[in-house]
N, C-alpha and C positions, 0 to 999 in steps of 0.2 A: 460355492465353497462355503464351509462352515466356519464360526469363529475357532474352532478346535483344530480344523483345516490350517486356516490362515495362519495361525502360531506357530504350529509345525512346521509349515515352512519357511515362515521367518526366523526361524532356530538356526537353519542353515544358508541363511543370506547376509551374513554380516558386512557391512560397506567395509569395501578396502581403502576408500579416504574419506576424511572428514569433507563436511559441506565446503569448508574454504579450501581446501586444496582442489576439491573437485572443479568447483568454478573457475579457480585459477589455471589451472591445467586446460580445461576445456576452453577458455577464451584464448590461449596460447594456439591453441590447434590441436592439442594433443588430445589421445584416446583415451577415456575416462571410465570408470567402473559402470557407471550408470549416468543417464542425462540429471544435469543440475534440476533439484526439484524442492522447492520450500512451501509452506502453507503462507497464505496472507494472513497476516494479524492473528495469529493462533491464541494469544495469551489466555485471552477471554474465556474462549471455549475448552483448552487447557486445563485453566484454572479451576473450572466448572468439575471436570472430570476427576482434577485430584483434590474435591472438596473444598474450591475456595468461591466466593461470589465475586462479580466485578465490583463490589462495594469494597469487600476484603482487598482487593489490588489496590485499590484507590486510597485506604486509611493507613494499610498496613506495609510499610516498608519491607519487613521481614516476610510477609507472605509474599511479595511481589519477588524478591530475591529466592524464595523456595520454588517459586515456579520458572524462574531462569534458571536455577541450579539442575531442575528435572528435566526440564525442554533438552538440556545440554547432554544430561545422561542419557535420556531416552532416543532422543532423535539427531542429536550432534549438532544442534543447531545453537550459535551462539550470537552474540552481539544483543544491544541492548538501545532502548531508546527514550527521548526526552521527548515525547510526542505533543504535539499542538493539538492534534485531532482536528475535527473539521468546525469546532466552535472555537478555540482555545483562543485566537484573538479576539473574537466577539466579548467572550467574558470578559478579558483583559479591559476592552475600553468601556466595559459598563453592562453589557447584556448579563441577566440574571438567567443561570444552568440549573434545572433540576438534574438529580444524580439516583435515580432508581437502583435499587439493589442489584438485579441480575440484568438489566436493560441499559442500553445506550443514553447517554445523557442527552437531553434536548433543551431549548430556549425557551422557558418560562413567559420571560418579560425582555423583548428588544428594548436596546438603549436608544436607537433612533427610528420611533414612530412616526417623528417629525424632524425635519432635517435642522430645525434651530437647535435641538438636543445636544448637538457636537461640533466641534470645531475642527474643520480639516486642517486647519494651520498647527494643532497642537498633536505633535509627534508622540507615538507611543515612547514611554520613558521604561524600558525594558529592567534597566537596574533598580528602580525605585516602585514596581510595579508587585503587588504582595502576591497576587498569581503567578505571575512569569518567574518571581525570583524563586517560589516554590517549588517549581518545576526544576528549574536549573537546579537547585540544590538538591533536590533528589537524584536529578542525573548525575551530579558529583557524587553522591553517597555511593551510586551504583559501581561508577568508576573506581572509588577505593576498594568497595568489596569483590569487584572482578576486573582487577587490572589489566586480565589477560583478552578480555573481551573490550572490541569495538562499541562505542557509542554513536548514535546517530539522530538525528530530528526530521521533523515533518512539518509541512504547511499546507493549507487547505488553498486551493486555485481562488485568486481575488474574485470570482462571483461567488463562489462556495462561501468566501471569507463574510463577504457582502451580505449573504442570506442569514448570517448569524450575528449581524449588527441590526439588519432592516429585514422586514418579514418578506418572504419571497413573493409574494401575492405583489405587495408593494412594488417592489423592484422591477416586475414584469410591467406592472403599470408604469413606472418611472422611464423604460424605454420607449414608450409613446408620448410621453406627457411631460417628462421632467428629465430629459436627457443629461443636460447639464450637473445637477445635482449627482446624479448617479455616475457618471464618468469619474467628479471629484468622490464620491466614494468608492469607487473601483481603485482611484489612484491611491487613498488612504488606506485600504484595506493591502496595497503592495508596498506601501512606503512600511507600515505596522511589520507585515511578513519580514521585510528584508531587515528591519531594525533586529527583531529577533534572531534571525539566522547570524546577524554581526556578531551580537552580543555571544550567542550561544558557542559559536566559532571561537572568538578570543577566549572564553572561559574554560573550554573543553579541549580544545586543538583538534576537535574532529571538521573535517569537510564533508561528512555523508548526510544528503538531504533528499526527502522524497516531496513530491507534490501529489495530493490527492483532490479530485476536482468535479465531483459527482453532479454539481449544477449545471457546469459546462456541457453535460452530455447533449446532445440531440433529442434525448426525450424529454429535457427540459425547455431547452432555447429554442430548438430550431436551428437549422445553419444561419439563416439569415442574423440572428440576433446574435449567434455565436461570432460570426465574421465580425459585426457591428462594435460589440461590447466586451466579448471575452477574450478572443483571441488577441487584440493590441495588449489589454493588461498581463495576461498568461504570459505573454512576449516579455512583459517589462519584468514581471517576476522571474522569469527561468533566466531571460539573460542577466538580471540584478544577482541570482544566485552565482550565476559562473564568476561574475566579476567579482564577489565577495569569497568565494572557496575555492576558485581555479577549477571546479569541478562542476559538472551536469548533472543535475540531479535526477533521479528517477521519478516517474509518471505513473499515476493510476487515475484511471476515469471509470465510475460506476457506469451501466447502463450502454446504450447506442454511441458507437463512436466513430463507425465506420466513413460517415459523411467529413470528418475531420481530419482522419489519419494524415491527410497530404499536408492539411496545415501544419500539424504537429511536427511532421517532419521538416517541414520547411523553416519552422523556429528553430530546429535543433535537436528536438526530443532523439535522443539514440537507446532509450531503455524505458520500455512501454509495457505495461501490465494493462490485459484488456479483460472485460467482463465476459461472463459465458454465454451473453446473448448474441455475441458476435462470432463469426466462423475464424477460427485462427489461421485456416488454409487460406483465405481471403486476405489477411493481415499479412500473411507469409508474402504471398505475391505481389500484395502492392507496397510495402514498405519494408521488406525483409531484407533488402538489400543494405539498407543503414540502420536499422533500428533493431537493437535486440529486444527481444518480445518475450513475454512471460503470461501463463494463464493455463487454460481456464475452464479447470473441472468444476461444473455448478456447484455452488456451496450449499444451496438449500435442497434443490430437488434431487442433488445424489448425495453429498457428503452428509447433510442432515437427514434426509427424509429415505436415502436409498438405503440398499442391502451390500453387502460385502462386493457380491459380484456387479451389481451395478457401478460401483467404484472403479473396481478393477477394469470393466468395460470404457467407462469414460474415460480414464487416464490412458487407455490403450489407444481409442479415438483421436485424444488430444497429442498424442506423441506422433501418429500416425500423420497428423495435419500439419504439425510444426518443427519437426524434428530438423529437416532439411532446409530451415529459414538461414538465409547465408550469412548474417550477423549473429546467428547463435539464438538458442532456445531455453528458458528454464520452464518445467513443467512446475504449474501453481493452481491453487484456487483461483477460481475466476473475482471473487472477493472475500472479504473476511469470513474466516470459519466462523460460523453462529453457534452459539451458546447452546446447548444441547447435540450437539455432535456426537456420534458414539464412538469410544476409542477405538474399538475395532475398524471403524472406517477410516479413521486417520491411518491407523497400521494398513489397511488394506491399500490404502493411497502410495505409502513407503512402499510396499510389497509389490504392486503393479510399476512403481517407478524403477525399481531395480530388476523387475526381471523382463520386462518391455524396455526398458533404456538401456539396458546393458550392451557396455562396448559402446557409448556412445562419442561423437566427433562432431565439432561445430560444422554445420551446414550438410550433415551425412545423416541417413536412417540408421538407428543404431542396431547392433547386431540382433538384441533381442526381437527387436520388431520382425526379423526377415521370414520367420516360420510362418509368422501370421500374413505375409503378403503372398505367399506362396498360392 
């Protein structure tokens, strides 16, 4: 399909429901216009398409608002985030981050090269931490600008948070040589994250929280170390969020997670976003009876580097694998949409979701897929 053909088709495919209406009715078990769909963390990619750099979004409140407004106008997506990202807690407790203009932030200097550099008994004071207060104030400004939209926050999982406080190679060494200090750091990571969530909810009234935890994938830890070091503290973070907010957080884990799906299910995770390196049909069969699944169109190979036809085919395959998941399924990218993703590929994703996901109902294959299965 050419770009011209794509946009000619989209002109005749106006959605019948907003994303919020669609997911609400879908979760009730009612038929909706198409399968629920979204992009995972698309703001940086969309900002680049619309003429803004990642740095612009960080520096300029007006640039951020412009992207939120345009995202709603073109895609219907609403909602805002006071995001901690993967390294927010690390920066708040003293790690030094670098912020490239067009790439993701990274840790330039870790606060805990040596454990003597930190006092685990000194809990993060969110209300007097300049970094966190700036995040909170920006979130409240967004609420004032867009009172009709909801706001959320997110935190990294404990082992990922720890990796922004102490270098990952030292954490892995600690698992064998210094487990006592590592356990203290992981508990500290949980405590700091929960303190942020508590204050965020008190200040905004929002109960919506997500967890991202790429370091807990079995690509990094392997199952043995996941079970010994990550799972206990992930469980504490998850249950702590539920206790504070009264609501279970959504979870996204980059990389391979198949070996820990049952662990996440046992912890109580009921909303899991799965990376494209895993098979959605296997996830559906393994945990779909109790977990709402989302994923997992490849963000790099397909969204960034693929053609319009590649995107359409990948969406079709993903819907076919996961649409019948008993607790429901949302079509999404397997991870964050990369900067540089062509606008036509994002729109091809929407086109394919509406075409092949047409007439969707939780646990059922959409009507739009039936002609492809004959």
